[in-house]
SEFIBA-894551 format. One line per 8 residues: their letters; for each residue x, y, z negated of N, C-alpha, C. Coordinates in Angstrom, 2 decimals. Example, Ala and Ser with C-alpha at 12.3 -4.5 7.8 and 13.67 -1.06 7.14 Angstrom:
% residues 2
as	13.19 -5.69 -7.80 12.30 -4.50 -7.80 13.20 -3.30 -7.80; 12.85 -2.25 -7.08 13.67 -1.06 -7.14 12.90 0.03 -7.87 $
% end
This chain:
% residues 266
mprprdpr	-31.18 240.52 -83.28 -32.24 240.90 -84.20 -31.67 241.12 -85.60; -32.25 242.07 -86.36 -31.76 242.30 -87.72 -32.13 241.16 -88.64; -31.36 241.02 -89.72 -31.69 240.03 -90.73 -32.98 240.43 -91.45; -33.62 239.46 -92.11 -34.83 239.81 -92.87 -34.54 240.89 -93.89; -35.46 241.83 -94.02 -35.24 242.95 -94.92 -35.61 242.59 -96.36; -35.08 243.36 -97.29 -35.48 243.26 -98.69 -36.86 243.89 -98.81; -37.83 243.21 -99.43 -39.19 243.77 -99.50 -39.28 245.08 -100.27; -38.23 245.43 -101.01 -38.24 246.70 -101.73 -37.95 247.89 -100.83 $
npaaswwy	-37.47 247.63 -99.62 -37.11 248.70 -98.69 -38.22 248.93 -97.66; -38.36 250.18 -97.18 -39.31 250.44 -96.09 -38.96 249.62 -94.85; -39.97 249.15 -94.15 -39.77 248.32 -92.97 -39.55 249.17 -91.73; -38.87 248.59 -90.75 -38.72 249.24 -89.44 -40.01 249.06 -88.65; -40.49 250.14 -88.07 -41.68 250.05 -87.24 -41.36 249.34 -85.92; -42.42 248.98 -85.20 -42.22 248.37 -83.88 -41.46 249.33 -82.98; -41.80 250.60 -83.05 -41.12 251.59 -82.20 -39.66 251.74 -82.57; -39.37 251.67 -83.87 -37.96 251.74 -84.29 -37.19 250.56 -83.70 $
raaawvaf	-37.76 249.38 -83.79 -37.08 248.19 -83.27 -36.85 248.31 -81.76; -37.83 248.89 -81.07 -37.68 249.06 -79.62 -36.56 250.04 -79.29; -36.52 251.18 -80.01 -35.47 252.17 -79.77 -34.10 251.59 -80.09; -34.01 250.83 -81.19 -32.74 250.21 -81.57 -32.30 249.21 -80.51; -33.25 248.45 -79.98 -32.90 247.47 -78.96 -32.30 248.16 -77.73; -32.88 249.26 -77.32 -32.36 249.99 -76.17 -30.94 250.48 -76.43; -30.73 251.10 -77.62 -29.41 251.65 -77.94 -28.35 250.55 -78.02; -28.68 249.47 -78.70 -27.70 248.41 -78.91 -27.49 247.56 -77.66 $
avmriqrw	-28.46 247.55 -76.74 -28.29 246.80 -75.51 -27.11 247.32 -74.70; -26.91 248.65 -74.73 -25.78 249.24 -74.02 -24.47 248.67 -74.53; -24.39 248.49 -75.84 -23.17 247.95 -76.45 -23.02 246.45 -76.21; -24.15 245.74 -76.29 -24.10 244.29 -76.09 -23.70 243.95 -74.66; -24.27 244.66 -73.70 -23.97 244.37 -72.29 -22.49 244.56 -72.01; -21.90 245.58 -72.61 -20.47 245.85 -72.39 -19.58 245.03 -73.32; -20.22 244.27 -74.22 -19.50 243.39 -75.15 -18.45 244.14 -75.97; -18.90 245.25 -76.55 -17.99 246.01 -77.39 -17.55 245.18 -78.58 $
rfdvrgse	-16.32 245.40 -79.01 -15.73 244.64 -80.12 -15.72 245.53 -81.37; -16.61 245.24 -82.30 -16.76 246.05 -83.50 -15.87 245.54 -84.63; -15.21 246.47 -85.28 -14.45 246.20 -86.50 -15.05 247.08 -87.59; -15.87 246.48 -88.46 -16.59 247.22 -89.50 -16.03 246.86 -90.86; -15.64 247.87 -91.62 -15.11 247.64 -92.96 -15.73 248.64 -93.94; -15.80 248.21 -95.20 -16.37 249.06 -96.24 -17.87 248.96 -96.34; -18.47 247.94 -95.72 -19.93 247.83 -95.73 -20.48 247.58 -97.13; -19.61 247.17 -98.05 -20.07 246.98 -99.43 -20.51 248.28 -100.08 $
hlpavgga	-20.14 249.40 -99.46 -20.54 250.71 -99.99 -21.95 251.11 -99.56; -22.55 250.37 -98.64 -23.92 250.65 -98.22 -24.87 249.99 -99.22; -25.76 250.73 -99.82 -26.65 250.14 -100.83 -27.63 249.15 -100.21; -27.91 248.08 -100.96 -28.86 247.07 -100.48 -30.30 247.58 -100.56; -30.56 248.46 -101.51 -31.90 249.03 -101.67 -31.77 250.49 -102.04; -32.84 251.24 -101.82 -32.88 252.64 -102.25 -32.32 253.60 -101.23; -32.64 254.87 -101.42 -32.23 255.91 -100.49 -30.75 256.23 -100.58; -30.18 256.69 -99.47 -28.80 257.14 -99.42 -28.61 257.97 -98.15 $
viaanhts	-27.70 258.94 -98.23 -27.30 259.72 -97.07 -26.00 259.16 -96.53; -25.97 258.83 -95.25 -24.74 258.41 -94.59 -24.27 259.58 -93.73; -23.08 260.09 -94.03 -22.52 261.22 -93.29 -21.39 260.71 -92.40; -21.48 260.96 -91.09 -20.52 260.41 -90.14 -19.91 261.49 -89.26; -18.77 261.16 -88.66 -18.11 262.09 -87.73 -18.82 262.06 -86.37; -18.42 262.98 -85.50 -19.14 263.14 -84.23 -18.15 263.36 -83.09; -17.85 262.27 -82.36 -16.94 262.37 -81.21 -17.62 261.96 -79.91; -18.81 261.35 -80.01 -19.45 260.84 -78.79 -20.96 260.97 -78.89 $
fvdffttg	-21.64 260.58 -77.81 -23.10 260.64 -77.78 -23.75 259.45 -78.47; -22.97 258.48 -78.90 -23.56 257.28 -79.52 -23.08 257.05 -80.94; -22.46 258.05 -81.57 -22.00 257.91 -82.96 -23.14 257.51 -83.90; -24.33 258.06 -83.65 -25.47 257.75 -84.51 -25.66 256.24 -84.61; -25.60 255.60 -83.45 -25.97 254.19 -83.37 -24.85 253.27 -83.85; -23.60 253.62 -83.57 -22.52 252.76 -84.04 -22.40 252.81 -85.56; -22.68 253.98 -86.15 -22.56 254.11 -87.60 -23.76 253.50 -88.32; -24.94 253.58 -87.72 -26.13 253.02 -88.36 -26.37 251.56 -88.04 $
rhaylvqg	-25.61 251.02 -87.11 -25.82 249.67 -86.61 -25.73 248.60 -87.69; -24.72 248.66 -88.54 -24.50 247.60 -89.53 -25.66 247.51 -90.53; -26.10 248.66 -91.02 -27.19 248.65 -92.01 -28.43 248.00 -91.44; -28.71 248.25 -90.17 -29.91 247.69 -89.55 -29.75 246.21 -89.19; -28.67 245.86 -88.49 -28.52 244.50 -88.00 -28.13 243.51 -89.10; -27.35 243.95 -90.07 -26.86 243.03 -91.10 -27.71 243.08 -92.37; -28.12 244.28 -92.79 -28.90 244.42 -94.00 -30.41 244.47 -93.75; -30.79 244.61 -92.48 -32.20 244.72 -92.16 -32.81 246.05 -92.56 $
rpvrilak	-31.97 247.09 -92.70 -32.45 248.39 -93.15 -32.46 249.40 -91.99; -33.62 249.91 -91.61 -33.64 250.97 -90.60 -32.98 252.24 -91.13; -32.37 252.98 -90.22 -31.67 254.22 -90.58 -32.33 255.37 -89.84; -32.80 256.34 -90.59 -33.41 257.54 -89.99 -32.29 258.49 -89.58; -32.32 258.91 -88.32 -31.25 259.74 -87.77 -31.70 261.19 -87.67; -30.87 262.11 -88.16 -31.07 263.53 -87.89 -30.27 263.86 -86.63; -30.96 264.25 -85.58 -30.30 264.52 -84.31 -30.82 265.81 -83.71; -29.97 266.44 -82.91 -30.40 267.70 -82.32 -31.62 267.49 -81.44 $
eslfrvpv	-32.47 268.48 -81.42 -33.77 268.38 -80.77 -33.66 268.02 -79.29; -32.59 268.44 -78.63 -32.47 268.19 -77.19 -32.42 266.69 -76.88; -31.93 265.88 -77.82 -31.89 264.44 -77.60 -33.29 263.87 -77.46; -34.25 264.49 -78.13 -35.63 264.01 -78.09 -36.32 264.38 -76.78; -35.66 265.17 -75.95 -36.21 265.53 -74.65 -35.61 264.71 -73.51; -34.71 263.76 -73.85 -34.16 262.87 -72.83 -35.26 261.93 -72.36; -35.48 261.81 -71.05 -36.56 260.95 -70.55 -36.50 259.54 -71.13; -37.62 259.01 -71.51 -37.83 257.67 -72.04 -37.16 257.50 -73.40 $
fgwlmgra	-35.83 257.63 -73.45 -35.14 257.38 -74.71 -35.53 258.40 -75.77; -35.64 259.67 -75.39 -36.04 260.68 -76.35 -37.45 260.42 -76.88; -38.31 259.94 -76.00 -39.68 259.60 -76.43 -39.63 258.46 -77.45; -38.78 257.46 -77.20 -38.63 256.36 -78.14 -38.08 256.85 -79.48; -37.13 257.77 -79.43 -36.56 258.33 -80.66 -37.66 258.98 -81.50; -38.53 259.73 -80.85 -39.61 260.37 -81.57 -40.59 259.38 -82.16; -40.97 258.38 -81.38 -41.90 257.37 -81.86 -41.30 256.56 -83.01; -39.98 256.43 -83.01 -39.30 255.68 -84.08 -39.14 256.52 -85.35 $
ehipvhrg	-39.63 257.75 -85.33 -39.64 258.64 -86.49 -38.25 259.08 -86.93; -37.33 259.20 -85.95 -36.08 259.90 -86.25 -36.42 261.39 -86.36; -35.48 262.17 -86.85 -35.80 263.54 -87.25 -35.08 264.55 -86.34; -35.82 265.32 -85.55 -35.18 266.32 -84.69 -34.77 267.57 -85.48; -33.60 268.07 -85.17 -33.11 269.29 -85.81 -33.10 270.39 -84.76; -33.92 271.42 -84.97 -33.99 272.56 -84.05 -32.91 273.57 -84.44; -32.07 273.89 -83.48 -30.97 274.81 -83.75 -31.50 276.14 -84.27; -30.96 276.55 -85.42 -31.38 277.80 -86.03 -32.63 277.69 -86.87 $
agatalas	-33.19 276.45 -86.98 -34.42 276.28 -87.76 -34.43 274.88 -88.36; -33.47 274.62 -89.27 -33.30 273.28 -89.79 -34.03 272.97 -91.08; -34.76 273.94 -91.64 -35.40 273.73 -92.94 -36.44 272.60 -92.89; -37.18 272.52 -91.82 -38.20 271.48 -91.70 -37.56 270.09 -91.63; -36.48 269.98 -90.88 -35.77 268.70 -90.79 -35.19 268.31 -92.14; -34.65 269.27 -92.87 -34.09 269.00 -94.19 -35.17 268.47 -95.13; -36.34 269.11 -95.11 -37.44 268.68 -95.98 -37.90 267.27 -95.61; -37.95 266.96 -94.33 -38.36 265.63 -93.89 -37.35 264.57 -94.33 $
aiealrrg	-36.06 264.92 -94.24 -35.02 263.98 -94.65 -35.09 263.70 -96.15; -35.30 264.73 -96.94 -35.40 264.57 -98.40 -36.59 263.68 -98.75; -37.69 263.89 -98.07 -38.88 263.07 -98.30 -38.59 261.60 -97.99; -37.89 261.34 -96.87 -37.54 259.97 -96.50 -36.62 259.34 -97.53; -35.65 260.09 -98.02 -34.72 259.59 -99.03 -35.45 259.21 -100.31; -36.40 260.03 -100.70 -37.17 259.74 -101.92 -38.05 258.51 -101.76; -38.38 258.15 -100.52 -39.14 256.92 -100.27 -38.23 255.69 -100.27; -36.91 255.93 -100.41 -35.97 254.81 -100.43 -35.35 254.49 -99.10 $
elvlilpe	-35.38 255.42 -98.15 -34.81 255.18 -96.83 -33.36 255.63 -96.74; -32.68 255.10 -95.73 -31.34 255.56 -95.38 -31.47 256.66 -94.33; -30.73 257.75 -94.52 -30.74 258.86 -93.57 -29.32 259.12 -93.10; -29.14 259.18 -91.80 -27.82 259.40 -91.20 -27.74 260.82 -90.66; -26.67 261.52 -91.02 -26.46 262.89 -90.57 -25.02 263.06 -90.11; -24.82 263.89 -89.09 -23.48 264.23 -88.61 -23.22 265.68 -89.03; -22.47 265.89 -90.10 -22.34 267.24 -90.67 -21.68 268.27 -89.75; -20.95 267.79 -88.72 -20.32 268.73 -87.78 -21.35 269.35 -86.85 $
qtispsye	-22.45 268.65 -86.64 -23.59 269.10 -85.82 -23.34 269.14 -84.33; -22.12 269.07 -83.90 -21.83 269.02 -82.47 -20.59 268.18 -82.27; -20.41 267.65 -81.06 -19.26 266.79 -80.78 -17.97 267.60 -80.86; -16.98 267.03 -81.51 -15.69 267.70 -81.66 -14.82 267.46 -80.42; -14.48 268.50 -79.66 -13.64 268.32 -78.48 -12.22 267.84 -78.82; -11.77 268.09 -80.05 -10.42 267.68 -80.44 -10.40 266.26 -81.01; -11.59 265.71 -81.27 -11.76 264.40 -81.92 -11.23 264.39 -83.35; -11.00 265.57 -83.89 -10.73 265.76 -85.32 -12.02 266.32 -85.94 $
llpfkrga	-12.08 266.35 -87.26 -13.28 266.86 -87.92 -13.40 268.37 -87.75; -14.60 268.81 -87.40 -14.93 270.24 -87.37 -15.39 270.67 -88.76; -15.57 271.97 -88.99 -16.19 272.42 -90.25 -17.56 271.78 -90.43; -17.91 271.50 -91.68 -19.18 270.84 -91.99 -20.26 271.85 -92.37; -21.49 271.54 -92.01 -22.66 272.24 -92.54 -23.05 271.58 -93.86; -23.84 272.30 -94.68 -24.11 271.83 -96.04 -25.29 270.87 -96.16; -25.97 270.57 -95.06 -27.18 269.77 -95.14 -27.01 268.43 -95.82; -25.91 267.73 -95.54 -25.69 266.40 -96.13 -25.63 266.49 -97.64 $
armaiaag	-24.89 267.46 -98.16 -24.78 267.62 -99.61 -26.10 268.06 -100.21; -26.77 268.99 -99.56 -28.02 269.52 -100.10 -29.09 268.45 -100.22; -29.21 267.60 -99.19 -30.27 266.59 -99.25 -29.94 265.49 -100.26; -28.66 265.12 -100.40 -28.29 264.11 -101.40 -28.56 264.62 -102.81; -28.24 265.89 -103.05 -28.48 266.49 -104.37 -29.98 266.59 -104.65; -30.73 267.06 -103.67 -32.17 267.25 -103.86 -32.91 265.94 -104.09; -32.48 264.88 -103.39 -33.16 263.59 -103.50 -32.59 262.72 -104.60; -31.42 263.09 -105.14 -30.80 262.29 -106.19 -30.31 260.95 -105.69 $
vplipavs	-29.66 260.93 -104.51 -29.20 259.67 -103.90 -27.71 259.75 -103.60; -27.06 258.60 -103.39 -25.63 258.60 -103.04 -25.38 259.22 -101.67; -24.17 259.73 -101.51 -23.71 260.32 -100.25 -22.52 259.49 -99.78; -22.67 258.81 -98.65 -21.69 257.84 -98.20 -20.90 258.39 -97.02; -19.57 258.56 -97.17 -18.75 258.99 -96.02 -18.57 257.83 -95.04; -18.61 258.14 -93.75 -18.44 257.11 -92.73 -17.78 257.71 -91.50; -17.06 256.88 -90.77 -16.49 257.33 -89.49 -16.61 256.21 -88.47; -16.71 256.62 -87.22 -16.71 255.70 -86.08 -15.66 256.20 -85.09 $
wgthrfat	-14.94 255.27 -84.48 -13.88 255.68 -83.56 -13.84 254.73 -82.36; -13.76 255.32 -81.18 -13.62 254.54 -79.95 -14.71 254.81 -78.93; -15.92 255.16 -79.39 -17.02 255.32 -78.44 -16.89 256.56 -77.57; -16.04 257.51 -77.98 -15.84 258.69 -77.13 -15.18 258.31 -75.82; -14.55 257.15 -75.76 -13.97 256.67 -74.51 -15.06 256.26 -73.52; -16.26 256.04 -74.02 -17.40 255.65 -73.18 -18.23 256.87 -72.77; -18.61 257.71 -73.74 -19.48 258.84 -73.42 -19.25 259.96 -74.41; -18.70 261.06 -73.93 -18.48 262.22 -74.78 -18.72 263.49 -73.98 $
tgrrprwr	-18.69 264.61 -74.65 -18.97 265.88 -74.00 -17.90 266.22 -72.96; -18.34 266.76 -71.84 -17.41 267.19 -70.80 -16.94 266.09 -69.87; -17.40 264.84 -70.08 -16.98 263.72 -69.24 -18.18 262.83 -68.92; -18.19 262.30 -67.74 -19.27 261.39 -67.37 -19.10 260.07 -68.12; -20.21 259.44 -68.53 -20.09 258.11 -69.16 -19.37 257.14 -68.23; -18.51 256.34 -68.81 -17.73 255.39 -68.02 -17.84 254.01 -68.67; -18.19 253.02 -67.86 -18.35 251.67 -68.37 -17.06 251.20 -69.04; -17.18 250.66 -70.26 -16.02 250.22 -71.03 -16.23 248.78 -71.49 $
wrlpvsvr	-15.72 247.85 -70.72 -15.84 246.43 -71.03 -14.97 246.08 -72.24; -15.57 245.44 -73.24 -14.90 245.00 -74.47 -14.18 246.15 -75.18; -14.84 247.27 -75.24 -14.28 248.45 -75.90 -14.12 248.20 -77.40; -12.94 248.44 -77.97 -12.80 248.34 -79.43 -13.50 249.53 -80.10; -14.32 249.26 -81.09 -15.02 250.30 -81.84 -14.79 250.04 -83.33; -14.17 250.99 -84.00 -13.88 250.87 -85.43 -14.86 251.70 -86.24; -15.45 251.09 -87.26 -16.39 251.77 -88.14 -15.94 251.55 -89.59; -15.89 252.63 -90.36 -15.50 252.54 -91.77 -16.53 253.28 -92.63 $
ygeplypg	-16.85 252.66 -93.77 -17.68 253.29 -94.79 -16.82 253.46 -96.04; -16.87 254.65 -96.64 -16.07 254.92 -97.81 -16.87 254.86 -99.09; -16.16 255.02 -100.18 -16.79 254.99 -101.50 -17.78 256.13 -101.62; -19.00 255.85 -102.08 -20.04 256.90 -102.15 -19.71 257.99 -103.17; -20.23 259.16 -102.90 -20.27 260.24 -103.88 -21.65 260.19 -104.54; -21.71 260.59 -105.81 -22.97 260.61 -106.54 -23.21 262.02 -107.08; -23.56 262.96 -106.20 -23.74 264.35 -106.65 -24.95 264.49 -107.55; -24.79 265.33 -108.58 -25.89 265.59 -109.50 -26.56 266.91 -109.21 $
pdddpaqv	-27.68 267.19 -109.87 -28.45 268.41 -109.59 -27.70 269.70 -109.92; -26.69 269.62 -110.77 -25.94 270.82 -111.14 -24.66 270.98 -110.33; -24.39 270.06 -109.42 -23.16 270.14 -108.63 -23.26 271.21 -107.55; -22.13 271.82 -107.24 -22.05 272.84 -106.21 -22.01 272.14 -104.84; -22.97 272.40 -103.95 -22.95 271.75 -102.64 -21.65 271.97 -101.87; -21.05 273.15 -102.04 -19.80 273.43 -101.33 -18.68 272.50 -101.79; -18.62 272.24 -103.09 -17.59 271.35 -103.62 -17.86 269.90 -103.22; -19.13 269.51 -103.25 -19.49 268.17 -102.80 -19.08 267.98 -101.34 $
latlrarm	-19.34 269.00 -100.55 -19.01 268.94 -99.13 -17.50 268.85 -98.91; -16.73 269.58 -99.72 -15.27 269.53 -99.59 -14.75 268.13 -99.90; -15.30 267.50 -100.94 -14.89 266.15 -101.28 -15.29 265.17 -100.19; -16.51 265.32 -99.67 -16.97 264.47 -98.58 -16.05 264.58 -97.38; -15.70 265.80 -97.00 -14.87 266.00 -95.83 -13.48 265.39 -96.01; -12.92 265.54 -97.21 -11.60 264.97 -97.48 -11.62 263.44 -97.35; -12.68 262.83 -97.84 -12.79 261.36 -97.74 -12.99 260.91 -96.30; -13.79 261.66 -95.56 -14.01 261.30 -94.16 -12.74 261.50 -93.33 $
eallhevq	-11.99 262.53 -93.63 -10.74 262.76 -92.91 -9.75 261.63 -93.15; -9.67 261.16 -94.41 -8.78 260.04 -94.73 -9.20 258.78 -93.97; -10.52 258.52 -93.92 -11.02 257.37 -93.18 -10.74 257.49 -91.68; -10.92 258.69 -91.15 -10.69 258.92 -89.72 -9.23 258.68 -89.36; -8.32 259.20 -90.16 -6.89 258.99 -89.89 -6.54 257.51 -89.98; -7.17 256.81 -90.90 -6.92 255.38 -91.05 -7.32 254.61 -89.80; -8.53 254.88 -89.28 -8.97 254.13 -88.10 -8.21 254.55 -86.85; -7.83 255.81 -86.76 -7.06 256.24 -85.59 -5.70 255.54 -85.54 $
lgypggap	-5.04 255.43 -86.69 -3.71 254.80 -86.73 -3.79 253.29 -86.52; -4.90 252.68 -86.94 -5.02 251.23 -86.81 -5.86 250.78 -85.63; -6.21 251.70 -84.75 -7.10 251.37 -83.64 -6.45 250.35 -82.69; -7.19 249.31 -82.29 -6.61 248.29 -81.40 -6.10 248.84 -80.08; -6.70 249.92 -79.60 -6.23 250.52 -78.35 -5.01 251.40 -78.52; -4.54 251.53 -79.77 -3.38 252.36 -80.04 -3.66 253.84 -79.85; -2.60 254.58 -79.60 -2.71 256.03 -79.36 -1.74 256.39 -78.23; -2.08 256.01 -76.99 -1.17 256.26 -75.87 -0.83 257.75 -75.72 $
agawwvpa	0.44 258.04 -75.55 0.89 259.43 -75.41 0.21 260.08 -74.20; -0.36 261.25 -74.43 -0.98 262.01 -73.35 -2.38 261.58 -72.98; -2.89 260.49 -73.56 -4.23 260.02 -73.21 -5.27 261.06 -73.62; -6.24 261.31 -72.78 -7.22 262.37 -73.03 -8.02 262.13 -74.30; -8.20 260.88 -74.69 -9.06 260.54 -75.82 -8.30 260.46 -77.14; -7.01 260.73 -77.11 -6.17 260.68 -78.32 -5.95 262.10 -78.83; -6.14 262.34 -80.14 -5.94 263.69 -80.69 -4.53 264.22 -80.45; -4.42 265.53 -80.31 -3.12 266.17 -80.11 -2.18 265.86 -81.26 $
rlgggapt	-2.72 265.73 -82.46 -1.90 265.42 -83.65 -1.13 264.12 -83.48; -1.66 263.19 -82.68 -1.02 261.90 -82.45 -0.31 261.84 -81.10; -0.11 263.01 -80.48 0.58 263.05 -79.20 -0.31 262.85 -77.99; -1.63 262.92 -78.19 -2.56 262.72 -77.10 -2.85 263.99 -76.33; -3.71 263.85 -75.33 -4.03 264.98 -74.46 -5.27 265.75 -74.84; -5.90 265.41 -75.97 -7.09 266.15 -76.41 -6.72 267.57 -76.82; -7.66 268.50 -76.76 -7.36 269.87 -77.22 -6.98 269.88 -78.70; -6.18 270.85 -79.09 -5.89 271.03 -80.51 -7.15 271.54 -81.20 $
paeaetrl	-7.24 271.42 -82.53 -8.40 271.98 -83.22 -8.63 273.46 -82.92; -7.54 274.25 -82.80 -7.69 275.67 -82.49 -8.28 275.87 -81.10; -7.79 275.09 -80.12 -8.32 275.19 -78.76 -9.79 274.74 -78.71; -10.09 273.70 -79.48 -11.47 273.22 -79.52 -12.40 274.27 -80.11; -11.94 274.96 -81.15 -12.78 275.97 -81.78 -13.04 277.14 -80.83; -12.07 277.49 -80.02 -12.27 278.54 -79.02 -13.36 278.15 -78.03; -13.33 276.90 -77.59 -14.37 276.41 -76.67 -15.74 276.44 -77.33; -15.80 276.00 -78.57 -17.09 275.94 -79.26 -17.64 277.33 -79.54 $
dalrrswr	-16.76 278.28 -79.83 -17.21 279.65 -80.04 -17.93 280.18 -78.81; -17.36 279.90 -77.64 -17.99 280.34 -76.39 -19.34 279.65 -76.20; -19.40 278.38 -76.57 -20.66 277.64 -76.43 -21.71 278.17 -77.39; -21.32 278.46 -78.63 -22.29 278.95 -79.62 -22.90 280.27 -79.19; -22.12 281.10 -78.53 -22.65 282.40 -78.09 -23.73 282.23 -77.03; -23.72 281.07 -76.36 -24.71 280.84 -75.31 -25.98 280.17 -75.84; -25.94 279.69 -77.08 -27.10 278.99 -77.65 -28.22 279.97 -77.95; -29.44 279.49 -77.78 -30.63 280.25 -78.16 -31.51 279.32 -78.98 $
prppgrga	-31.89 279.71 -80.20 -32.74 278.82 -80.99 -34.05 278.52 -80.27; -34.49 277.27 -80.38 -35.79 276.86 -79.84 -36.80 276.84 -80.97; -38.08 277.08 -80.68 -39.08 277.06 -81.74 -39.13 275.70 -82.41; -39.23 275.66 -83.75 -39.26 274.39 -84.44 -40.55 273.63 -84.20; -40.43 272.31 -84.17 -41.61 271.44 -84.11 -41.77 270.81 -85.47; -42.39 269.63 -85.49 -42.52 268.93 -86.76 -41.16 268.43 -87.22; -40.97 268.38 -88.54 -39.70 267.91 -89.08 -39.41 266.47 -88.71; -40.42 265.65 -88.62 -40.23 264.27 -88.20 -41.23 263.99 -87.09 $
vg	-40.74 263.45 -86.02 -41.60 263.16 -84.89 -42.07 261.73 -85.00; -43.35 261.47 -84.90 -43.82 260.10 -85.02 -45.18 259.94 -84.37 $
% end
């Protein structure tokens, strides 16, 4: 259960607590070993954007876990709309008022996120928007910078590493007993209304890349040569960034935008 919340922060609804329990139960049952550092960069009160990398289907939850369980602060997740169509869990996500992002129609989701930030909530976004097959950072979309600037809140770089060994694109989920999971939060950016979103995004990406390299090099599981889950840069068997981009280009050509729904499902 999360610690008691600060009364100045919005409370987690019953549905949010239920959805969080389901997500975290998967980790508890497998007894994952979390190494979380930099949590002092998460604000105790007030709105903030947490921007995280995307290597697995559970990055949202590993990155938002500390704020909820330790600080008692619910984290609103921006996630692709298809996640909200997953039986049972997708319904819980919607009831918990996470924010679906419809491919090709993100303006409504952006507006909902800005509104939540102005209410003093934490909002989690994955700027790559899709799982990186190379496990390196993909190009970023500007939403994270735009919402932080519009709401006047800090932008916190974060990375999670290890959960792709459990569930990632192109591979069936595999039970991982006592899986090491590393989470890092970096020093916040404080973009102002006159800042260029592209420059803010470049700074964010540089900080996240530094954090990612740090956790990869210090990961308890090491970086076994040829292992499928280790980046090619470290001698692993993952696709190179160029190979990954070729795969994603083919995937993007197959995408068809779906009609947008409400910016926040609740």
